[in-house]
C-alpha positions, -999 to +999 in steps of 0.1 A: +000+000+000+013+035-008+017+061+019-013+080+006-034+048+006-023+040+042-033+075+052-067+072+037-073+038+053-064+053+086-089+081+080-061+107+076-056+131+048-029+121+023+001+143+021-002+170-006+017+169-038+048+190-035+071+209-059+100+231-051+097+224-014+062+240-011+027+225-011+012+226-046-022+209-044-038+187-018-068+169-034-082+157-001-083+193+012-100+206-019-127+179-019-132+171+018-138+135+028-173+143+040-183+154+005-169+123-011-186+101+015-219+119+009-215+112-029-210+075-022-240+075+002-261+093-024-253+066-050-268+040-026-297+059-012-308+082-041-290+072-073-318+090-093-303+123-080-278+123-109-307+124-134-325+151-113-293+172-113-289+167-151-325+180-155-319+209-131-286+222-146-285+253-167-273+246-202-255+271-223-272+285-254-243+276-278-216+250-277-188+275-282-201+311-276-168+327-286-159+299-312-133+283-289-133+255-263-113+242-235-128+209-222-114+185-196-111+149-206-116+123-178-125+091-197-092+073-192-100+047-165-127+031-186-101+021-212-078+007-184-056+038-185-048+048-149-012+060-153-002+097-150+035+102-154+055+077-133+025+068-111+009+037-126-025+040-108-027+078-102-062+079-118-073+048-099-083+065-067-117+079-074-118+104-045-085+119-057-096+118-094-129+136-087-112+162-066-089+170-095-118+170-120-137+195-098-106+216-093-104+221-131-141+226-136-142+254-111-114+273-130-126+303-150-125+297-188-130+259-187-159+250-209-169+216-197-162+179-190-158+149-213-161+116-195-177+081-194-211+077-177-197+068-143-177+099-139-204+122-155-229+108-130-205+112-100-199+149-109-236+154-113-241+139-078-215+162-064-231+190-083-265+181-068-250+183-033-236+218-041-269+230-055-286+221-023-261+244-005-259+273-030-286+269-056-260+263-083-242+232-097-207+227-108-219+219-144-242+249-149-234+267-182-208+241-190-207+214-216-211+177-208-196+155-235-203+117-233-175+093-243-188+064-264-161+039-275-139+026-247-137-011-258-101-009-269-086-016-235-050-004-231-024-031-232-047-058-246-045-078-278-077-061-289-066-025-281-072-012-316-107-025-316-124+006-302-159-007-297-189+013-284-191+003-247-199+035-228-225+062-236-252+057-263-269+086-281-301+078-261-282+078-228-266+111-236-300+127-245-315+115-212-287+131-192-290+162-213-255+160-226-243+185-252-221+163-273-204+130-278-168+120-281-156+093-304-122+079-312-108+061-342-072+049-342-061+040-377-036+011-379-028+004-415-018-032-405-048-041-384-081-051-401-100-041-369-096-005-379-123-007-406-149-020-381-142+010-359-145+034-389-179+019-398-191+020-362-180+057-358-198+066-390-230+051-377-226+067-343-219+101-358-252+099-378-271+088-347-256+116-325-264+142-351-299+129-353-302+133-316-290+169-316-255+161-302-223+177-314-197+151-322-160+155-312-141+129-332-105+120-321-085+105-349-049+096-356-027+070-373-008+047-350+025+029-349+028-004-330+053-004-301+060-028-272+039-004-251+010-006-275-003+016-303+013+051-303-001+081-322+018+094-352+022+132-347+040+141-379+022+165-401+017+140-430+000+114-407-022+140-391-033+154-424-043+119-436-061+112-403-080+145-406-091+136-441-104+102-430-122+116-400-139+144-419-153+118-443-172+098-417-209+101-415-235+116-438-229+152-425-201+171-408-222+201-399-219+194-362-186+176-361-153+188-345-120+170-348-097+162-319-061+158-332-027+156-314-004+185-317+027+180-338+053+198-358+040+215-390+006+220-374-001+248-398-003+221-425-027+201-404-049+231-397-051+237-435-062+201-442-098+206-431-125+233-425-138+214-395-129+230-361-099+212-344-093+207-307-058+196-296-053+167-272-026+166-246-014+130-248+009+115-222+017+135-191+048+157-195+074+163-168+072+200-175+035+211-179+047+243-194+056+224-226+020+216-231+011+253-227+037+262-253+024+236-277-012+248-273-001+284-279+017+273-311-013+252-322-038+281-317-016+302-340-014+275-366-046+284-385-083+295-381-095+259-378-077+253-345-103+262-319-090+250-286-081+218-266-097+187-252-071+178-226-069+155-197-040+143-176-016+171-186-040+195-168-056+174-141-025+153-132+005+174-141+033+165-117+039+190-088+012+214-101-022+228-092-047+216-118-067+248-115-036+270-121-029+251-153-065+252-164-066+290-160-034+292-180-047+269-208-079+289-209-060+321-214-042+305-244-075+292-259-098+321-252-075+351-251-046+341-274-020+342-246+015+331-255+032+301-238+053+325-217+023+344-206+005+312-197+034+300-176+034+332-157-003+331-152-001+295-139+025+305-113+003+335-102-029+313-099-013+284-080-032+276-049-059+302-054-095+295-042-084+262-026-114+264-002-141+265-028-158+234-015-147+235+021-162+269+026-197+255+018-195+236+050-204+200+055-221+181+027-259+181+030-274+152+049-293+127+029 
């Protein structure tokens, strides 16, 4: 058992993440244990509260009011991805994961959450508890994007077979989601790719028919001992963009999610569909991601933001909110990488008592 795990088992708060000798972010302090326990109890006693909160939340009038988006991705565990940096199961502690998700969602400029049903419902339940205290929920005026295909489990022989195992269009409509996220990894050597292409095409049509905006992640892969890895060279991304844009009978409500890479101006010129950049594996220096996002936003008018996960929520020795504020400045205000780094440093640790100041979680 890790020291943090032992602390939790003993009912004590785990030690905060540290960087440069100073406390950076303590997930257990941001989401007090009583609120997490109330969520777990709510799941047992009133699981329908997630649906009630979905119906109560205020939805924004447009997907991207200023034409740009910064959305947090939190769909990794369902594909057996729990690693963040050197920590193999960093995303495997649900209390700590939800704390980091809420830390990002409460940052100004963050447009919403993309996740699998379990995490979406958990955030809705926490939002329900907050609404009972304040009259407002954590997801008011933000996007909820449902993740659909998580069947390609990381590290398995069938990893490239990205089947639809999570949200359905009907399930997203019932939870009043705003959009759907799909993924197609193109392996020229694996015949399973064509089944995923066909499934994504059908799912895109079904989502559009249900009034859902589609966010389609696409890239070519190379095989490695660690599994499929995305090709981020411009030529590969250009080809992936062309394939992705050709899926479904309409692209009127489709956005692309593409990795950042060198020559991104060529990638941006390969399509008229709006592009969101993804973050990929966790970097040791989170500032590198901010630099890349700034370069990507300047690559062309089709690049409209980022749909990023662990590089914001689990960046090593960093406050997720600080990075989220910095990334939002890049996306929504055109800040440079240098400006974003300075902003992250200035925001670190701010509003750490957002939830604690609400007092104890409401009794069930």
